[in-house]
Residue frames as a rotation matrix with the C-alpha (Angstrom) as fourth column:
MET 1
0.567 0.824 0.000 0.00
0.824 -0.567 0.000 0.00
0.000 0.000 -1.000 0.00
LYS 2
0.424 -0.491 -0.761 2.83
0.189 -0.774 0.605 2.36
-0.886 -0.400 -0.236 0.88
LYS 3
-0.645 -0.694 0.320 4.46
0.413 0.036 0.910 1.77
-0.643 0.719 0.263 -2.54
VAL 4
-0.102 0.712 0.695 1.18
0.978 -0.055 0.201 2.58
0.181 0.700 -0.691 -4.28
LEU 5
0.789 0.411 -0.456 0.82
0.534 -0.827 0.179 5.86
-0.303 -0.384 -0.872 -2.37
ILE 6
-0.033 -0.885 -0.465 4.41
0.100 -0.466 0.879 6.80
-0.994 -0.017 0.104 -3.15
GLY 7
-0.668 -0.185 0.721 3.84
0.683 0.233 0.693 5.97
-0.296 0.955 -0.029 -6.83
VAL 8
0.340 0.870 0.356 0.63
0.923 -0.382 0.052 8.03
0.182 0.311 -0.933 -6.97
GLY 9
0.672 -0.135 -0.729 2.36
0.316 -0.837 0.446 10.92
-0.670 -0.530 -0.520 -5.18
LEU 10
-0.435 -0.897 -0.074 5.26
0.217 -0.184 0.959 10.88
-0.874 0.401 0.275 -7.63
GLY 11
-0.425 0.358 0.831 2.85
0.905 0.169 0.390 10.70
0.000 0.918 -0.396 -10.56
VAL 12
0.693 0.713 -0.107 0.93
0.719 -0.694 0.037 13.74
-0.048 -0.102 -0.994 -9.35
LEU 13
0.351 -0.656 -0.668 4.18
0.126 -0.674 0.728 15.63
-0.928 -0.340 -0.154 -8.77
ILE 14
-0.652 -0.624 0.432 5.48
0.472 0.112 0.874 14.84
-0.593 0.774 0.222 -12.26
LEU 15
-0.079 0.712 0.697 2.19
0.974 -0.094 0.207 15.86
0.213 0.695 -0.686 -13.90
SER 16
0.791 0.402 -0.462 1.99
0.526 -0.832 0.175 19.11
-0.314 -0.381 -0.870 -11.96
VAL 17
-0.068 -0.891 -0.448 5.58
0.108 -0.453 0.885 20.02
-0.992 0.012 0.127 -12.87
SER 18
-0.663 -0.139 0.735 4.83
0.708 0.203 0.677 19.25
-0.243 0.969 -0.036 -16.54
ALA 19
0.361 0.879 0.310 1.70
0.918 -0.394 0.048 21.39
0.164 0.267 -0.950 -16.48
GLN 20
0.685 -0.164 -0.710 3.55
0.248 -0.864 0.438 24.28
-0.685 -0.476 -0.551 -14.84
ALA 21
-0.422 -0.905 0.045 6.41
0.305 -0.095 0.948 23.99
-0.854 0.414 0.316 -17.31
HIS 22
-0.458 0.303 0.836 3.99
0.884 0.053 0.465 24.25
0.097 0.952 -0.292 -20.22
HIS 23
0.478 0.830 0.288 1.75
0.781 -0.551 0.292 26.99
0.402 0.085 -0.912 -18.86
GLY 24
0.531 -0.367 -0.764 4.31
0.431 -0.659 0.616 29.05
-0.729 -0.657 -0.192 -16.97
ASP 25
0.972 -0.184 0.148 6.20
0.047 -0.463 -0.885 31.64
0.232 0.867 -0.441 -18.97
ALA 26
0.449 -0.855 -0.261 9.49
0.893 0.443 0.084 30.92
0.044 -0.271 0.962 -17.13
ASN 27
0.424 -0.234 -0.875 9.96
0.337 -0.856 0.392 34.65
-0.841 -0.461 -0.284 -16.54
ARG 28
-0.352 -0.562 0.748 10.62
0.882 0.069 0.467 35.17
-0.313 0.824 0.471 -20.28
TYR 29
0.061 0.509 0.859 8.31
0.744 -0.597 0.300 38.18
0.665 0.621 -0.415 -20.66
ASN 30
-0.880 -0.262 0.396 8.41
0.013 -0.847 -0.532 41.71
0.475 -0.463 0.748 -19.29
GLU 31
-0.593 0.687 -0.420 5.79
0.720 0.219 -0.659 42.33
-0.360 -0.693 -0.625 -16.62
ASN 32
-0.272 0.484 -0.832 4.68
-0.217 -0.873 -0.437 45.60
-0.937 0.061 0.343 -18.19
VAL 33
0.279 0.479 0.832 2.57
0.727 0.460 -0.509 45.48
-0.627 0.748 -0.220 -21.32
VAL 34
-0.770 -0.442 -0.460 3.27
-0.017 -0.706 0.708 47.22
-0.638 0.553 0.536 -24.62
THR 35
0.443 0.896 -0.024 0.89
0.060 -0.056 -0.997 48.39
-0.895 0.440 -0.079 -27.34
VAL 36
-0.742 -0.670 0.019 1.72
-0.011 0.041 0.999 47.55
-0.671 0.741 -0.038 -30.95
THR 37
0.435 0.866 -0.247 -0.25
-0.296 -0.122 -0.947 48.35
-0.850 0.486 0.203 -34.10
GLY 38
-0.690 -0.709 -0.146 0.30
-0.408 0.214 0.888 46.49
-0.598 0.672 -0.436 -37.34
THR 39
0.136 0.672 -0.728 -1.13
-0.991 0.098 -0.095 44.58
0.007 0.734 0.679 -40.28
VAL 40
0.383 0.098 0.919 -1.96
-0.378 0.924 0.059 40.87
-0.843 -0.370 0.391 -40.09
VAL 41
-0.430 -0.563 -0.706 0.14
-0.902 0.245 0.355 38.61
-0.027 0.789 -0.613 -42.30
GLU 42
-0.314 0.268 -0.911 -1.20
-0.183 0.924 0.335 35.28
0.931 0.272 -0.241 -41.05
VAL 43
0.086 0.367 0.926 -3.21
-0.996 0.058 0.069 33.68
-0.028 -0.928 0.371 -38.24
GLN 44
-0.522 -0.340 -0.782 -2.13
-0.363 0.919 -0.157 30.17
0.772 0.202 -0.603 -37.23
MET 45
0.190 0.677 0.711 -4.97
-0.978 0.069 0.196 28.55
0.083 -0.733 0.675 -35.27
VAL 46
0.151 -0.263 -0.953 -3.15
-0.153 0.946 -0.285 25.37
0.977 0.189 0.102 -34.25
ASN 47
0.984 0.179 -0.001 -2.83
-0.039 0.217 0.975 23.57
0.175 -0.959 0.221 -30.91
PRO 48
-0.202 0.507 -0.838 -1.64
0.978 0.147 -0.146 24.26
0.049 -0.849 -0.526 -28.33
HIS 49
-0.159 0.101 -0.982 -1.55
0.379 -0.912 -0.155 28.02
-0.912 -0.397 0.106 -29.04
THR 50
0.712 0.379 0.591 -2.84
0.700 -0.312 -0.643 30.34
-0.059 0.871 -0.487 -31.72
HIS 51
-0.331 -0.840 -0.430 -0.23
0.627 -0.537 0.565 32.66
-0.705 -0.083 0.704 -33.23
VAL 52
0.869 0.491 0.062 -0.84
0.397 -0.616 -0.681 35.92
-0.296 0.616 -0.730 -35.04
VAL 53
-0.288 -0.940 0.181 1.91
0.860 -0.171 0.481 37.10
-0.421 0.294 0.858 -37.36
PHE 54
0.798 0.592 0.117 1.77
0.591 -0.727 -0.351 40.81
-0.122 0.349 -0.929 -38.21
ASP 55
-0.191 -0.854 0.484 3.95
0.887 -0.361 -0.287 43.57
0.420 0.375 0.827 -39.66
VAL 56
0.651 0.275 -0.708 4.59
0.613 -0.741 0.276 46.76
-0.448 -0.613 -0.650 -37.71
THR 57
0.129 -0.574 0.808 5.94
0.763 -0.464 -0.451 49.85
0.634 0.675 0.378 -39.46
ASP 58
-0.013 -0.201 -0.979 7.68
0.887 -0.454 0.081 52.42
-0.461 -0.868 0.185 -37.28
ALA 59
0.655 0.331 -0.680 7.82
0.169 -0.940 -0.295 56.20
-0.737 0.079 -0.672 -37.76
SER 60
-0.201 -0.827 -0.525 10.95
-0.518 -0.365 0.773 55.92
-0.831 0.427 -0.355 -39.93
GLY 61
0.352 0.438 -0.827 9.20
-0.936 0.181 -0.303 53.50
0.017 0.881 0.473 -42.31
LYS 62
-0.718 -0.651 -0.247 11.04
-0.625 0.759 -0.182 50.37
0.306 0.024 -0.952 -41.14
THR 63
0.437 0.887 -0.148 8.81
-0.767 0.454 0.454 47.28
0.470 -0.085 0.878 -41.03
THR 64
-0.736 -0.592 0.327 9.33
-0.673 0.594 -0.440 44.58
0.066 -0.544 -0.836 -38.41
ARG 65
-0.064 0.680 -0.731 7.56
-0.267 0.694 0.669 41.22
0.962 0.238 0.137 -38.40
TRP 66
-0.537 0.011 0.844 5.96
-0.844 -0.025 -0.537 40.50
0.016 -1.000 0.023 -35.00
GLN 67
-0.391 0.482 -0.784 4.31
0.081 0.867 0.492 37.41
0.917 0.129 -0.378 -33.60
ALA 68
-0.392 0.359 0.847 1.76
-0.905 -0.318 -0.284 37.16
0.168 -0.877 0.449 -30.78
GLU 69
-0.805 0.075 -0.589 0.82
0.111 0.993 -0.026 33.99
0.583 -0.086 -0.808 -28.89
LEU 70
-0.186 0.833 0.521 -2.73
-0.919 -0.335 0.207 33.50
0.347 -0.441 0.828 -27.61
GLY 71
-0.170 0.257 0.951 -4.64
-0.591 0.746 -0.307 30.60
-0.788 -0.615 0.025 -26.07
GLY 72
-0.775 -0.118 0.621 -5.68
0.265 0.831 0.489 27.55
-0.574 0.543 -0.613 -28.04
PRO 73
-0.914 0.406 -0.028 -8.00
-0.174 -0.327 0.929 27.72
0.368 0.854 0.369 -31.05
GLN 74
-0.311 0.853 -0.420 -10.90
0.697 0.505 0.509 26.04
0.646 -0.134 -0.752 -29.23
GLN 75
-0.301 0.149 -0.942 -10.81
0.808 -0.485 -0.334 28.71
-0.506 -0.862 0.026 -26.50
LEU 76
-0.878 -0.086 -0.471 -10.89
-0.113 -0.919 0.378 31.49
-0.465 0.385 0.797 -29.10
ILE 77
-0.756 0.644 -0.112 -13.76
0.036 0.212 0.977 29.85
0.653 0.735 -0.183 -30.98
LYS 78
-0.134 0.748 -0.650 -15.87
0.851 0.423 0.311 29.12
0.508 -0.512 -0.693 -27.88
GLN 79
-0.112 0.035 -0.993 -15.09
0.868 -0.484 -0.115 32.17
-0.485 -0.874 0.023 -25.77
TYR 80
-0.452 -0.186 -0.873 -14.69
-0.041 -0.973 0.228 34.88
-0.891 0.138 0.432 -28.41
GLY 81
0.591 0.787 0.174 -16.50
0.100 0.143 -0.985 33.49
-0.800 0.600 0.006 -31.46
TRP 82
-0.197 -0.754 -0.627 -13.40
-0.667 -0.366 0.649 33.52
-0.718 0.546 -0.431 -33.64
THR 83
0.807 0.297 0.510 -13.54
0.206 0.667 -0.716 32.08
-0.553 0.683 0.478 -37.15
PRO 84
-0.092 -0.866 0.492 -10.96
0.915 0.121 0.384 32.02
-0.392 0.485 0.782 -39.94
GLN 85
0.143 0.224 0.964 -12.51
0.734 -0.678 0.049 35.33
0.664 0.700 -0.261 -41.04
THR 86
0.759 0.199 -0.621 -11.95
0.621 -0.507 0.597 37.15
-0.196 -0.838 -0.508 -37.72
MET 87
0.417 -0.701 -0.579 -8.50
-0.400 -0.713 0.576 38.36
-0.816 -0.009 -0.577 -38.74
LYS 88
0.824 -0.139 0.549 -7.52
0.530 0.529 -0.663 37.89
-0.198 0.837 0.510 -42.35
ALA 89
-0.296 -0.948 0.120 -4.28
0.904 -0.237 0.356 38.96
-0.309 0.214 0.927 -43.99
GLY 90
-0.523 0.017 0.852 -4.35
0.487 -0.814 0.316 42.73
0.699 0.581 0.418 -44.41
THR 91
0.626 0.770 -0.124 -6.44
0.509 -0.283 0.813 43.39
0.591 -0.572 -0.569 -41.28
LYS 92
-0.295 -0.687 0.664 -5.04
-0.187 -0.640 -0.746 46.21
0.937 -0.344 0.060 -39.15
ILE 93
0.561 0.439 -0.702 -4.82
0.541 0.447 0.712 45.32
0.627 -0.779 0.013 -35.46
THR 94
-0.002 -0.541 0.841 -3.75
-0.687 -0.610 -0.395 46.95
0.727 -0.578 -0.371 -32.22
VAL 95
0.442 0.016 -0.897 -2.38
0.351 0.917 0.189 44.48
0.826 -0.398 0.400 -29.70
VAL 96
0.271 -0.381 0.884 -1.57
-0.872 -0.486 0.058 44.92
0.407 -0.787 -0.464 -26.02
GLY 97
0.908 -0.005 -0.420 0.62
0.117 0.964 0.241 42.22
0.403 -0.267 0.875 -24.48
ARG 98
0.698 -0.701 0.146 3.83
-0.307 -0.109 0.945 41.29
-0.646 -0.705 -0.291 -22.74
GLN 99
0.724 -0.502 -0.473 6.98
-0.541 0.010 -0.841 41.36
0.427 0.865 -0.265 -24.87
LEU 100
0.672 -0.600 -0.433 9.91
0.624 0.774 -0.105 38.98
0.398 -0.200 0.895 -24.55
LYS 101
0.778 -0.432 -0.455 12.58
0.184 -0.536 0.824 40.33
-0.600 -0.725 -0.338 -22.21
SER 102
-0.149 -0.886 0.440 15.13
0.773 0.173 0.610 39.94
-0.616 0.431 0.659 -24.99
GLY 103
-0.286 0.122 -0.950 13.32
-0.324 -0.946 -0.024 42.70
-0.902 0.301 0.310 -26.92
ALA 104
-0.958 -0.022 0.285 12.47
0.238 0.492 0.838 40.33
-0.159 0.870 -0.466 -29.77
PRO 105
-0.648 0.747 -0.149 9.22
-0.751 -0.594 0.288 41.18
0.127 0.299 0.946 -31.60
TYR 106
-0.512 0.456 -0.728 7.15
0.237 0.889 0.391 38.53
0.826 0.027 -0.563 -29.82
LEU 107
-0.483 0.445 0.754 4.17
-0.800 -0.574 -0.174 39.07
0.355 -0.687 0.634 -27.50
ASN 108
-0.872 0.344 -0.349 2.43
0.451 0.842 -0.296 36.84
0.193 -0.415 -0.889 -25.00
LEU 109
-0.574 0.745 0.341 -1.32
-0.563 -0.661 0.496 37.53
0.595 0.093 0.799 -24.97
THR 110
-0.266 0.483 -0.834 -2.37
0.440 0.831 0.341 35.09
0.858 -0.276 -0.433 -22.27
GLU 111
0.152 0.377 -0.914 -2.67
0.978 -0.189 0.084 37.68
-0.141 -0.907 -0.398 -19.49
ARG 112
0.095 0.017 -0.995 -3.32
0.294 -0.956 0.012 41.44
-0.951 -0.293 -0.095 -19.23
ALA 113
-0.884 -0.462 0.068 -3.81
0.141 -0.126 0.982 41.51
-0.445 0.878 0.177 -23.00
HIS 114
0.266 0.961 0.070 -6.28
0.200 0.017 -0.980 42.43
-0.943 0.275 -0.187 -25.70
VAL 115
-0.796 -0.394 0.459 -6.62
0.505 -0.016 0.863 42.72
-0.333 0.919 0.212 -29.48
VAL 116
0.143 0.809 -0.570 -8.62
0.060 -0.582 -0.811 45.38
-0.988 0.082 -0.132 -31.33
LEU 117
0.071 -0.024 0.997 -9.44
0.994 0.089 -0.068 45.64
-0.087 0.996 0.030 -35.03
THR 118
-0.649 -0.509 -0.566 -7.89
0.555 -0.825 0.104 49.07
-0.520 -0.246 0.818 -35.59
ASP 119
-0.921 0.244 0.302 -10.12
0.124 -0.552 0.825 50.30
0.368 0.798 0.478 -38.44
THR 120
-0.015 1.000 0.014 -13.40
0.133 -0.012 0.991 49.58
0.991 0.017 -0.133 -36.60
ASP 121
-0.503 -0.290 0.814 -12.14
-0.727 -0.368 -0.580 49.80
0.468 -0.883 -0.026 -32.99
LYS 122
0.638 0.753 -0.159 -13.85
-0.586 0.609 0.534 46.44
0.499 -0.247 0.831 -32.37
GLU 123
-0.258 -0.688 0.678 -12.33
-0.947 0.319 -0.037 44.47
-0.191 -0.652 -0.734 -29.53
ILE 124
0.405 0.387 -0.828 -12.00
-0.644 0.764 0.041 40.80
0.648 0.517 0.559 -30.49
TYR 125
0.242 -0.376 -0.895 -9.98
0.555 0.810 -0.191 39.47
0.796 -0.450 0.404 -27.56
ARG 126
0.093 -0.232 0.968 -9.52
-0.683 -0.722 -0.107 40.46
0.724 -0.652 -0.226 -23.91
THR 127
-0.484 -0.284 -0.827 -8.08
0.386 0.779 -0.494 38.53
0.785 -0.559 -0.267 -20.99
GLU 128
0.476 0.747 -0.465 -9.89
0.721 -0.028 0.693 38.71
0.504 -0.665 -0.551 -17.65
ASN 129
0.381 -0.389 -0.839 -7.12
0.748 -0.404 0.527 40.72
-0.543 -0.828 0.137 -16.08
PHE 130
-0.144 -0.390 0.909 -6.61
0.855 -0.512 -0.084 43.22
0.498 0.766 0.407 -18.92
GLY 131
0.274 0.190 0.943 -5.93
-0.022 -0.979 0.203 46.67
0.962 -0.076 -0.264 -17.51
LYS 132
0.993 0.023 -0.113 -4.82
0.108 0.141 0.984 45.31
0.039 -0.990 0.138 -14.12
PRO 133
0.465 -0.881 0.083 -1.35
-0.884 -0.468 -0.016 46.09
0.053 -0.066 -0.996 -12.81
ALA 134
0.067 -0.568 -0.820 1.45
-0.254 0.785 -0.565 43.55
0.965 0.246 -0.092 -12.96
ASN 135
-0.747 -0.445 -0.495 1.78
0.244 0.509 -0.826 41.33
0.619 -0.737 -0.271 -9.88
ASP 136
-0.295 0.756 0.585 -1.73
-0.875 -0.459 0.152 42.14
0.383 -0.467 0.797 -8.66
PRO 137
-0.959 -0.172 0.225 -2.42
-0.257 0.859 -0.442 39.31
-0.117 -0.482 -0.868 -6.16
VAL 138
-0.169 0.973 0.158 -6.17
-0.389 0.081 -0.918 39.55
-0.905 -0.217 0.365 -6.76
THR 139
0.701 0.513 -0.495 -5.97
-0.608 0.068 -0.791 38.96
-0.371 0.856 0.360 -10.52
ASN 140
0.103 -0.736 -0.670 -2.71
-0.836 0.301 -0.459 37.05
0.539 0.607 -0.584 -11.03
């Protein structure tokens, strides 16, 4: 019986570590959010995360390709009503999210984030804690 309990305990520990490793961001992203506006190149609605690829042009005219990571496609379909037509190539978007600490053009949109269709100002994605401060114990 003791061996069974030890085995179950180890199994639970291994699974919880695996889940945390997948869902934790390993402190890779800045705590403060940034706002970026650009034009959609492609939306990849694949498991486990949806990715939006978009081009951002700065004031000097230089274009940088960005990528943003959201939740899984099923979450976006069920919770936000997304379809393949929600964001097509050429759609202008404004995105608020957490950027990689390295400064690379990559955003995490799984917390304190939202996406707006720039031309219509229609919000198509918002996390529950959007607008909340970083490290808020009530929302994080």
